[in-house]
C-alpha positions in Angstrom: -13.6 -68.5 -80.7 -14.1 -72.1 -80.4 -13.6 -72.5 -84.5 -10.0 -70.7 -83.9 -9.0 -73.2 -81.4 -10.0 -76.2 -83.5 -8.2 -74.6 -86.5 -4.9 -74.0 -84.9 -5.5 -77.9 -83.1 -6.0 -79.1 -86.6 -3.2 -77.2 -88.3 -0.9 -78.4 -85.3 -1.8 -82.0 -85.7 -1.0 -81.7 -89.6 2.4 -80.3 -89.2 3.1 -82.7 -86.5 1.8 -85.9 -88.8 1.6 -84.6 -92.6 4.1 -85.2 -95.5 5.8 -82.0 -96.5 6.0 -81.1 -100.2 6.8 -77.9 -102.4 3.6 -76.5 -104.2 3.0 -73.5 -106.2 0.4 -71.0 -106.3 -1.2 -71.9 -109.7 -4.2 -69.5 -110.1 -5.9 -67.1 -108.0 -9.4 -66.3 -108.9 -12.4 -64.7 -106.7 -10.9 -61.7 -105.3 -13.3 -60.1 -102.8 -12.5 -56.7 -101.8 -15.0 -56.5 -98.9 -14.1 -59.5 -96.9 -10.6 -59.5 -97.8 -10.7 -63.3 -99.2 -9.0 -64.4 -102.0 -8.6 -68.1 -103.3 -5.7 -69.6 -104.9 -5.6 -72.8 -106.4 -2.7 -74.3 -104.9 -0.9 -77.2 -107.3 1.5 -79.7 -105.8 2.7 -83.5 -106.3 2.6 -86.1 -103.3 5.6 -88.2 -102.7 3.2 -90.9 -104.4 3.2 -88.9 -107.3 -0.7 -87.7 -107.3 -1.0 -84.3 -108.9 -3.4 -82.3 -106.4 -4.9 -78.7 -107.5 -7.2 -77.3 -104.8 -8.7 -74.2 -104.1 -8.3 -72.8 -100.6 -9.3 -69.6 -98.9 -6.8 -66.9 -97.8 -6.6 -63.6 -96.5 -2.6 -63.3 -97.3 -2.2 -60.6 -99.9 1.3 -61.7 -100.2 -0.1 -64.6 -102.6 1.0 -64.2 -106.4 0.5 -66.6 -109.1 3.7 -68.6 -109.7 4.8 -68.3 -105.8 6.1 -71.5 -104.4 4.8 -72.4 -100.9 5.7 -75.1 -98.5 2.7 -77.8 -98.6 2.1 -79.9 -95.7 -1.1 -83.1 -96.6 -2.6 -86.2 -95.2 -0.9 -89.1 -96.6 -4.4 -90.8 -96.1 -5.9 -88.0 -97.7 -3.9 -85.8 -99.6 -6.7 -83.4 -100.7 -6.9 -82.1 -96.7 -3.5 -80.0 -96.7 -2.2 -76.4 -95.2 0.1 -74.4 -96.8 3.1 -72.4 -95.6 4.7 -69.5 -97.5 8.2 -68.3 -97.4 8.8 -64.5 -97.0 11.2 -62.7 -99.1 13.6 -59.9 -97.4 11.6 -57.3 -99.3 8.4 -58.8 -98.1 9.7 -59.0 -94.2 11.3 -55.2 -94.8 7.8 -54.0 -96.3 6.3 -55.6 -92.9 8.7 -54.1 -90.7 8.3 -50.8 -92.4 4.3 -50.9 -91.9 4.6 -51.4 -88.7 7.2 -49.3 -87.6 5.1 -46.4 -89.2 2.1 -47.4 -87.0 4.4 -47.1 -84.0 5.2 -43.8 -85.1 2.0 -42.4 -85.6 0.8 -44.0 -82.4 3.4 -42.5 -80.6 3.1 -38.9 -82.2 -0.7 -38.9 -81.0 0.3 -40.1 -77.8 2.7 -37.4 -77.2 0.2 -34.4 -78.8 -2.1 -35.9 -76.4 0.3 -35.1 -73.4 1.7 -31.9 -74.6 -2.2 -30.6 -75.4 -3.3 -31.8 -72.0 -0.8 -30.1 -69.5 
């Protein structure tokens, strides 16, 4: 649990103090289906013109080679960065439909339980 709060604090500090640029998912390797981790390489160019390409850990299934991401990096150590994805409407709609389906299934189980116990 402490790791989660450390991660959130580090991320918040990076967002507040970092430099924002556009980056790209350059390649994806080491896809592990057991722990649902993927390891994309994100490439971006700093404001100073330094090209950075680093492999990161991610659990996001929406990452594809060529997808643009927003990178926020530490100006003193550009290899220290975070990234944010911008979602397209099809991505957002697919998540909404998925969650609506879960709600409907849950509601169905609840109604069946109520019907069968009375």
